[in-house]
C-alpha positions in Angstrom: 69.7 -108.1 105.8 70.3 -108.7 102.1 68.5 -109.0 98.9 69.3 -111.7 96.3 68.2 -112.4 92.7 69.0 -115.9 91.4 68.3 -118.8 89.1 68.6 -122.5 89.9 68.1 -125.9 88.5 64.9 -127.8 89.2 66.0 -130.4 91.8 64.3 -133.6 90.8 63.9 -133.4 87.0 67.0 -133.0 84.7 66.5 -130.0 82.5 68.7 -128.7 79.6 67.9 -125.0 79.8 71.0 -122.8 80.3 70.6 -120.0 82.9 72.6 -117.2 84.4 72.8 -116.7 88.1 72.9 -113.1 89.3 73.3 -112.1 93.0 73.3 -108.8 94.7 73.6 -108.5 98.5 75.3 -106.5 101.2 78.0 -108.6 102.8 77.4 -109.8 106.4 79.9 -109.0 109.0 81.7 -112.3 109.0 80.4 -115.6 107.8 78.6 -115.9 104.5 76.3 -118.8 103.7 77.8 -120.7 100.8 74.5 -121.8 99.3 71.8 -120.0 97.4 68.3 -121.5 97.1 69.6 -125.2 97.2 72.5 -124.3 94.9 75.9 -123.7 96.3 76.8 -121.6 93.2 78.1 -118.5 95.0 81.8 -117.3 95.3 81.7 -117.8 99.1 83.6 -120.9 100.4 83.7 -122.0 104.0 87.0 -121.5 105.7 88.9 -124.4 107.2 87.1 -125.8 110.2 83.9 -123.8 109.7 80.9 -126.1 109.6 77.8 -124.8 107.7 74.4 -126.3 108.6 71.3 -125.7 106.6 67.6 -126.5 106.8 65.7 -125.7 103.6 62.0 -125.9 102.8 60.1 -125.3 99.5 56.3 -125.4 99.6 53.1 -124.2 97.9 49.3 -124.9 98.3 49.4 -127.6 95.6 52.8 -129.2 96.2 56.1 -129.2 98.0 59.7 -130.4 97.7 61.4 -132.6 100.3 63.1 -130.9 103.3 66.8 -130.4 102.7 69.0 -130.9 105.7 72.7 -130.3 104.9 76.2 -129.9 106.3 79.3 -128.5 104.7 82.7 -127.9 106.1 85.8 -126.1 104.9 88.9 -128.3 104.7 91.8 -126.3 103.3 93.8 -124.0 105.6 95.1 -121.7 102.8 93.7 -118.3 102.0 94.6 -118.4 98.3 92.8 -121.7 97.7 89.8 -122.9 99.7 87.8 -126.1 99.5 84.5 -127.1 101.1 82.9 -130.6 101.1 79.3 -131.4 102.1 76.3 -133.6 101.9 72.5 -133.1 101.9 69.7 -135.4 103.1 66.3 -134.9 101.5 63.1 -136.4 103.0 60.5 -137.4 102.2 61.3 -138.8 98.8 57.8 -140.2 98.0 54.3 -140.3 99.4 54.1 -144.0 98.5 56.2 -147.1 99.3 58.8 -146.6 96.5 60.8 -143.8 98.1 64.6 -143.7 98.3 65.9 -145.3 101.5 69.0 -143.1 101.6 68.4 -139.9 99.6 71.9 -138.4 100.1 73.5 -135.9 97.7 77.2 -134.8 97.9 78.8 -131.5 96.9 82.2 -129.8 96.7 83.5 -126.4 95.9 86.9 -124.9 95.3 87.6 -121.2 95.3 89.3 -118.1 96.8 88.2 -114.7 98.2 88.6 -111.4 96.4 91.9 -109.5 96.4 93.9 -112.5 97.6 96.1 -112.7 94.4 96.1 -109.0 93.5 94.1 -105.8 94.2 90.8 -105.9 92.4 90.8 -109.6 91.8 87.2 -111.0 92.1 86.3 -113.9 94.3 85.8 -117.1 92.4 84.5 -120.6 93.0 83.8 -123.7 90.9 82.2 -126.9 92.1 79.6 -129.6 91.8 76.5 -130.5 93.7 73.6 -132.9 93.7 76.0 -135.8 93.3 74.0 -138.9 94.1 74.8 -142.6 94.4 72.0 -144.1 92.4 72.4 -144.0 88.6 69.7 -142.2 86.6 67.9 -141.4 89.9 70.0 -139.1 92.1 73.1 -138.5 90.0 72.3 -135.0 88.8 76.0 -133.9 89.1 75.4 -130.1 88.5 78.7 -128.3 87.6 79.0 -124.5 88.0 81.4 -121.6 88.1 81.0 -118.2 89.7 82.9 -114.8 89.9 81.9 -112.2 92.5 83.1 -108.9 94.1 82.1 -107.1 97.3 82.0 -103.3 97.2 82.4 -101.6 100.6 79.2 -99.5 100.4 77.1 -101.3 97.8 77.5 -104.9 98.9 78.3 -108.0 96.8 77.7 -108.8 93.2 78.3 -112.2 91.6 77.6 -113.9 88.3 78.0 -117.5 87.1 76.6 -120.1 84.7 75.0 -123.5 85.3 71.9 -125.3 84.2 68.5 -124.3 85.4 64.8 -124.1 85.2 63.6 -121.6 87.8 64.2 -118.1 89.2 63.4 -116.3 92.4 64.1 -113.5 94.8 65.1 -113.9 98.5 65.5 -111.8 101.6 68.2 -112.8 104.0 67.9 -111.8 107.7 71.1 -112.1 109.7 70.3 -112.6 113.4 74.1 -112.9 114.1 77.0 -112.9 111.7 76.7 -116.7 111.7 73.0 -117.3 111.8 70.7 -116.3 108.9 67.2 -116.9 107.6 66.6 -116.7 103.8 63.0 -116.6 102.5 61.2 -115.7 99.3 59.4 -117.0 96.2 60.7 -119.3 93.5 59.1 -119.2 90.1 59.3 -122.2 87.8 59.8 -122.0 84.0 58.2 -125.5 83.5 55.5 -125.8 86.2 54.1 -129.0 84.6 57.2 -131.0 85.9 57.0 -129.5 89.4 55.2 -131.1 92.4 51.5 -130.4 92.0 52.2 -128.5 88.8 53.1 -125.5 90.9 53.9 -122.2 89.1 55.8 -121.1 92.2 56.7 -122.1 95.7 57.8 -120.2 98.8 61.1 -121.1 100.4 62.4 -120.6 104.0 66.0 -121.6 104.8 67.9 -121.5 108.1 71.7 -121.3 107.8 74.1 -121.6 110.7 77.9 -121.5 110.7 80.0 -123.1 113.5 83.7 -122.3 113.7 85.1 -125.6 115.1 88.6 -124.1 115.4 87.5 -121.2 117.7 88.9 -121.3 121.2 86.3 -118.9 122.6 84.3 -120.6 125.4 
């Protein structure tokens, strides 16, 4: 299991508050989920042919966010430069009749693991997420960059900057190296713009990695 501390952007309302994302977690044996609380701003990048599936929920007594069902896959075969591309589908988008018919958001991330260029070199990634197709409705286009390093006995530490309006803590439970459940509270800096004016919500996220290149039966 691992413990994470993070900050993230409120999903539906564009905010202009700068935030710093800090992560601290023991590294899992193999696969590492490349998202953190709806934001893929971690140095982890999926390897070529590895498909990452996620099912994210955020809920409270007074309101909730849409369920996020997403898929991301690594597409570059090189160790020194990795790329993942993905998409998320969020439903429901409204409790009335004016909801979005296809609430799809795209994301992409470029990066490399630690020590691949020289000893002591940190892992890095840069990317964009919440790229929507409907102008002024779903085109949040959040850009970020992250540096991180994994210590053998202490675990992983990472830091990066992007735009945000919330913070939280999460506990990640690894059932296998490729299957994890992340859960914990998220606290909002501007509750008045959240569903039901919620001060905080609870999140539960299921992450699964599938190596499509594996020849193991």
